[in-house]
C-alpha positions in Angstrom: -25.3 -9.7 8.7 -22.6 -8.4 10.9 -19.9 -10.5 9.3 -20.6 -9.0 5.9 -20.3 -5.5 7.1 -16.9 -6.2 8.9 -15.6 -7.8 5.7 -16.7 -4.9 3.5 -15.1 -2.4 5.9 -11.9 -4.4 5.8 -11.9 -4.5 2.0 -12.6 -0.7 1.9 -9.7 0.1 4.3 -7.4 -2.1 2.3 -8.5 -0.4 -0.9 -7.8 3.0 0.6 -4.3 1.9 1.7 -3.6 0.6 -1.8 -4.6 4.0 -3.2 -2.2 5.6 -0.7 0.6 3.3 -1.7 0.0 4.2 -5.4 -0.1 7.9 -4.7 3.2 7.5 -2.6 4.8 5.6 -5.5 3.8 8.2 -8.1 4.9 11.1 -5.9 8.3 9.5 -5.5 9.0 10.0 -9.2 8.9 13.8 -8.8 11.5 16.2 -7.5 11.4 16.2 -3.7 12.7 19.7 -3.2 10.4 21.9 -1.1 6.8 22.5 -1.4 3.4 20.8 -1.2 4.4 17.7 -3.2 7.4 17.1 -0.9 5.2 17.5 2.2 2.6 15.1 0.9 5.2 12.6 -0.1 6.9 12.8 3.4 3.5 12.2 5.1 2.7 9.3 2.8 6.2 7.9 3.3 5.6 7.6 7.1 2.4 5.6 6.3 3.7 3.4 3.5 7.4 2.8 4.1 7.1 0.4 7.1 4.9 -2.0 5.1 6.7 -1.7 1.7 10.1 -2.0 3.3 9.2 -5.5 4.4 9.3 -6.5 0.7 12.3 -4.3 -0.3 14.4 -6.6 1.9 13.6 -9.6 -0.4 12.9 -8.1 -3.8 15.9 -6.5 -5.6 15.5 -3.6 -8.0 15.5 -4.5 -11.6 17.0 -1.9 -13.9 16.5 0.8 -11.4 12.9 0.0 -10.9 11.5 -0.9 -7.5 8.8 -3.5 -7.7 8.3 -3.8 -4.0 5.2 -1.5 -3.9 3.6 -3.7 -6.6 4.3 -6.9 -4.6 3.2 -5.3 -1.4 -0.2 -4.3 -3.0 -0.7 -7.9 -4.3 0.1 -9.4 -0.9 -2.2 -6.9 0.9 -5.1 -7.6 -1.5 -4.7 -11.4 -1.2 -4.5 -11.3 2.6 -7.5 -9.0 2.9 -9.6 -11.1 0.6 -8.6 -14.2 2.5 -9.5 -12.7 5.9 -12.7 -11.2 4.6 -13.7 -14.6 3.3 -13.2 -16.1 6.7 -15.1 -13.2 8.4 -18.0 -13.5 6.0 -18.3 -17.2 6.5 
């Protein structure tokens, strides 16, 4: 079943990207001075910011909390499941 394998690969890639967004969000809470944590955060920032910034334009912060990564993850998961459903069909 070639459709099933493409769908499962898509879901796996999306799940990996979700984990990267979560790691990027957690690392943003720490001091971004110099060091390994800062380097990792900067690398993940180049991967995650373009996508999450799409949602930052429309979702205001609430009490200093940025909910755009959470919304970005939900939209990404829904879109991937929808596309995977069509591929597997």
